[in-house]
RODO-2510 file (C-alpha; in nm, 4 decimals, decimal comma):
residues 237
     n   res          X          Y          Z
     1     m     0,5980    -3,7243     3,3815
     2     t     0,7647    -3,5054     3,1209
     3     d     1,0880    -3,3352     3,2108
     4     k     1,0889    -2,9501     3,1928
     5     n     1,4006    -2,9553     2,9757
     6     e     1,2232    -3,1856     2,7327
     7     l     0,9288    -2,9442     2,7105
     8     s     1,1657    -2,6575     2,6410
     9     l     1,3397    -2,8487     2,3635
    10     l     1,0081    -2,9494     2,2066
    11     f     0,8920    -2,5880     2,2017
    12     v     1,2118    -2,4527     2,0510
    13     g     1,2181    -2,7377     1,8014
    14     c     0,8677    -2,6492     1,6906
    15     l     0,9723    -2,2911     1,6219
    16     i     1,2807    -2,4053     1,4319
    17     l     1,0697    -2,6307     1,2150
    18     g     0,8628    -2,3275     1,1178
    19     f     0,5287    -2,3947     1,2875
    20     p     0,4899    -2,0917     1,5179
    21     n     0,1107    -2,0778     1,4795
    22     l     0,0812    -2,4378     1,5939
    23     c     0,3089    -2,3666     1,8870
    24     l     0,0822    -2,0819     1,9883
    25     g    -0,2009    -2,3299     1,9964
    26     t    -0,4219    -2,1760     1,7281
    27     g    -0,3781    -2,4240     1,4452
    28     k    -0,4491    -2,1386     1,2007
    29     e    -0,2363    -2,0294     0,9096
    30     c    -0,2657    -1,6595     0,8342
    31     c    -0,1594    -1,4725     0,5218
    32     s     0,2046    -1,3707     0,5077
    33     s     0,1262    -1,1102     0,2393
    34     i    -0,1738    -0,8784     0,2754
    35     l    -0,3367    -0,6279     0,0403
    36     l    -0,5113    -0,3451     0,2232
    37     d    -0,7263    -0,1632    -0,0314
    38     s    -1,0368     0,0517    -0,0759
    39     d    -1,2094     0,2887    -0,3168
    40     l    -1,0934     0,6277    -0,4456
    41     a    -1,2623     0,8216    -0,1632
    42     v    -1,0600     0,6395     0,1041
    43     h    -0,7428     0,6545    -0,1061
    44     k    -0,7661     1,0334    -0,1189
    45     i    -0,7759     1,0556     0,2614
    46     q    -0,5761     0,7572     0,3892
    47     g    -0,4137     0,6179     0,0755
    48     d    -0,0610     0,6328     0,2157
    49     k    -0,1578     0,3602     0,4654
    50     l    -0,3010     0,1254     0,2024
    51     g    -0,1118    -0,1126    -0,0236
    52     f     0,0748    -0,4371     0,0282
    53     y     0,2003    -0,5556     0,3674
    54     s     0,4253    -0,8444     0,4688
    55     q     0,4201    -1,0270     0,7994
    56     l     0,6981    -0,9155     1,0291
    57     g     0,6825    -1,1353     1,3357
    58     y     0,4059    -1,1361     1,5942
    59     y     0,2521    -0,8852     1,8316
    60     g    -0,0360    -0,9322     2,0716
    61     a    -0,0139    -1,3092     2,0104
    62     r    -0,1124    -1,2546     1,6466
    63     p     0,0728    -1,2020     1,3183
    64     a     0,1834    -0,8405     1,2680
    65     y     0,2619    -0,6622     0,9431
    66     r     0,4740    -0,3876     0,7935
    67     q     0,3985    -0,2027     0,4697
    68     q     0,6267    -0,3223     0,1912
    69     g     0,8805    -0,0484     0,1238
    70     g     0,6859     0,1837     0,3537
    71     e     0,6671     0,3112     0,7086
    72     f     0,3317     0,1829     0,8380
    73     f     0,2531    -0,1140     1,0625
    74     i    -0,0669    -0,3109     1,1271
    75     f    -0,1039    -0,5122     1,4452
    76     y    -0,3547    -0,6420     1,6986
    77     y    -0,4036    -0,3984     1,9882
    78     e    -0,4865    -0,6169     2,2881
    79     q    -0,5967    -0,3308     2,5103
    80     e    -0,8964    -0,2554     2,2876
    81     q    -0,9219    -0,5967     2,1188
    82     h    -0,9022    -0,4816     1,7592
    83     w    -0,6515    -0,4282     1,4781
    84     i    -0,5003    -0,0843     1,4111
    85     d    -0,2314     0,0869     1,2055
    86     s     0,0662     0,2840     1,3281
    87     r     0,3357     0,4935     1,1659
    88     y     0,5725     0,4313     1,4553
    89     f     0,5982     0,0758     1,5927
    90     y     0,3974    -0,2221     1,7172
    91     g     0,1937    -0,1170     2,0213
    92     a     0,1793     0,2539     1,9337
    93     s    -0,1913     0,3447     1,9271
    94     l    -0,1576     0,7236     1,9193
    95     f    -0,2638     0,8797     1,5870
    96     s    -0,4017     0,5529     1,4502
    97     k    -0,6139     0,6215     1,1398
    98     l    -0,7386     0,2730     1,0478
    99     v    -0,9253     0,0285     1,2731
   100     n    -1,0469    -0,3240     1,2015
   101     e    -1,3039    -0,3748     1,4765
   102     m    -1,2625    -0,7482     1,5327
   103     d    -1,0482    -0,9728     1,7531
   104     g    -0,9817    -1,2627     1,5143
   105     y    -0,6414    -1,4267     1,5057
   106     c    -0,5821    -1,3423     1,1366
   107     l    -0,6098    -0,9883     1,0021
   108     e    -0,7930    -1,1075     0,6891
   109     e    -1,0382    -1,3162     0,8935
   110     h    -1,3093    -1,0489     0,8931
   111     n    -1,3331    -0,6979     0,7464
   112     n    -1,4959    -0,4477     0,9792
   113     w    -1,2816    -0,1474     0,8972
   114     s    -1,3216     0,2204     0,9783
   115     f    -1,0963     0,5061     0,8694
   116     y    -1,0364     0,8527     1,0096
   117     n    -1,1935     1,1063     0,7727
   118     g    -1,0400     1,4134     0,9328
   119     s    -1,2838     1,4461     1,2210
   120     d    -1,4272     1,1021     1,3028
   121     l    -1,3814     0,7317     1,2424
   122     m    -1,6092     0,6294     0,9545
   123     y    -1,7086     0,2724     0,8769
   124     s    -1,6301     0,1553     0,5236
   125     e    -1,7713    -0,1506     0,3484
   126     v    -1,5068    -0,1266     0,0754
   127     l    -1,1981    -0,1052     0,2981
   128     t    -1,0672    -0,4621     0,3071
   129     a    -0,7653    -0,6768     0,3866
   130     n    -0,7138    -0,9939     0,1863
   131     c    -0,4452    -1,2486     0,0990
   132     s    -0,2623    -1,1149    -0,2060
   133     k     0,0881    -1,0755    -0,3435
   134     i     0,1762    -0,7635    -0,5377
   135     e     0,3109    -0,9571    -0,8369
   136     d    -0,0247    -1,1368    -0,8678
   137     v    -0,2345    -0,8193    -0,8589
   138     c    -0,0422    -0,5326    -1,0193
   139     c     0,1256    -0,5193    -1,3601
   140     k     0,5045    -0,5251    -1,3649
   141     e     0,5023    -0,3557    -1,7051
   142     l     0,2627    -0,0864    -1,8181
   143     r     0,2154     0,1819    -2,0788
   144     i     0,1142     0,5412    -2,0067
   145     s    -0,0740     0,6863    -2,3019
   146     s    -0,3293     0,9565    -2,3781
   147     a    -0,5712     1,0183    -2,6619
   148     n    -0,5102     1,3924    -2,6098
   149     s    -0,1324     1,3900    -2,6457
   150     d    -0,1534     1,5429    -2,9944
   151     v    -0,4334     1,7918    -2,9201
   152     i    -0,3544     2,1513    -3,0225
   153     i    -0,5015     2,4465    -2,8289
   154     d    -0,4446     2,7995    -2,9627
   155     k    -0,1697     2,6665    -3,1882
   156     e     0,0001     2,5004    -2,8939
   157     s     0,0180     2,1382    -2,7897
   158     y    -0,1993     2,0552    -2,4885
   159     y     0,0956     1,8489    -2,3585
   160     n     0,4228     2,0291    -2,3000
   161     n     0,7427     1,8488    -2,3933
   162     q     0,8045     1,7121    -2,0443
   163     s     0,4516     1,5730    -2,0100
   164     k     0,4642     1,4187    -2,3568
   165     d     0,8040     1,2623    -2,2816
   166     s     0,6497     1,1076    -1,9689
   167     l     0,4267     0,8878    -2,1841
   168     g     0,5511     0,5448    -2,2841
   169     d     0,6435     0,2041    -2,1441
   170     y     0,7470     0,1533    -1,7821
   171     k     0,8770    -0,1449    -1,5831
   172     a     0,8605    -0,2125    -1,2099
   173     i     1,1994    -0,1672    -1,0417
   174     g     1,1020    -0,2087    -0,6762
   175     i     0,8387    -0,1465    -0,4100
   176     i     0,7835     0,1805    -0,2231
   177     n     0,4918     0,2700     0,0062
   178     g     0,3225    -0,0653    -0,0499
   179     r     0,3171    -0,0270    -0,4281
   180     f     0,5387    -0,0908    -0,7291
   181     v     0,7642     0,1928    -0,8432
   182     y     0,8265     0,2050    -1,2193
   183     q     1,0923     0,3463    -1,4499
   184     k     1,0879     0,4266    -1,8192
   185     e     1,3621     0,2172    -1,9724
   186     n     1,7026     0,3899    -1,9867
   187     l     1,5494     0,7267    -1,8922
   188     d     1,5217     0,9339    -1,5749
   189     s     1,1438     0,9112    -1,5757
   190     f     0,9685     0,7356    -1,2845
   191     l     0,6143     0,6533    -1,1801
   192     d     0,5801     0,6167    -0,8042
   193     y     0,3327     0,6693    -0,5210
   194     g     0,3818     0,9101    -0,2309
   195     g     0,1899     1,1773    -0,0447
   196     k    -0,1408     1,0221    -0,1580
   197     h    -0,0468     1,0812    -0,5254
   198     w     0,0774     0,8737    -0,8167
   199     t     0,3358     1,0922    -0,9909
   200     v     0,5477     1,0734    -1,3052
   201     s     0,8629     1,2754    -1,2476
   202     s     1,2380     1,2804    -1,3023
   203     g     1,3126     1,1212    -0,9636
   204     v     1,1617     0,8825    -0,7099
   205     g     0,9988     1,0478    -0,4078
   206     q     0,9262     1,3860    -0,5627
   207     n     0,6133     1,5721    -0,4497
   208     s     0,5246     1,7030    -0,7950
   209     g     0,5724     1,5926    -1,1519
   210     h     0,4596     1,6085    -1,5116
   211     i     0,1647     1,3696    -1,4689
   212     n    -0,0130     1,2892    -1,1424
   213     h    -0,3250     1,1459    -0,9839
   214     h    -0,4571     1,2334    -0,6387
   215     g    -0,5658     0,9229    -0,4496
   216     g    -0,5308     0,6702    -0,7232
   217     s    -0,5289     0,3006    -0,6507
   218     v    -0,2837     0,0423    -0,5235
   219     c    -0,2147    -0,0484    -0,8884
   220     p    -0,1824     0,2503    -1,1256
   221     e    -0,3372     0,0584    -1,4172
   222     h    -0,6634     0,0363    -1,2205
   223     i    -0,7061     0,4156    -1,2273
   224     e    -0,9547     0,5193    -1,4948
   225     k    -1,0104     0,8942    -1,4552
   226     e    -0,8828     1,2177    -1,3012
   227     w    -0,5206     1,1998    -1,4174
   228     q    -0,3733     1,5489    -1,4437
   229     i    -0,0869     1,6827    -1,6542
   230     l     0,1419     1,9794    -1,6149
   231     y     0,0264     2,2332    -1,8734
   232     t     0,1843     2,5700    -1,9500
   233     n     0,0990     2,8043    -2,2346
   234     a     0,3321     3,0364    -2,4223
   235     d     0,3032     3,2910    -2,1402
   236     g     0,4121     3,0338    -1,8829
   237     d     0,0665     3,0027    -1,7256
***
């Protein structure tokens, strides 16, 4: 017969040794770093909830996650037996916009995602969660360039001075909203993601800038089209 105190010590010892999944009796090892990603259409609607997540404890007897440098959570919602997102905290199901309709122990175990498109939940084959680390997927250094930077229209440059100065080499300086944030070396010029836009501006977290892309991707270098620049003519239009 095993003493109750002995059982208690064995359980605590297991947690101290760093085997919580085994203590929970699952025997599974889930990803500690998750990439939640999709195509441009989903990014334009729910892009602020995508990106890289790190495990932050457990909820609903399963690993739970928080967006790296962001405000969103993903957790297993026992009441409805599926995974959801929340802007507020683990267990908050109100205003959830993403649902992985499966009850597996690991979030990445099966992708059966739907997203809120403004009126209804819509199933998406391309919305996925997988084991990934940001440094293995996205470039830490990148160059912003344009073949049109020297184009002249009506005797004026298509790029104004601020937009042209935004071109160049950038390095990652941190993570915000599940994505790298970049800075042009020794200059107050930043490339960051917020409000469903990638933006080059003079400060992190600004809603507008000299170059931007609506929707984008988790990694800015994966965006191929639809970048926009701030353009003004001699009349200020």
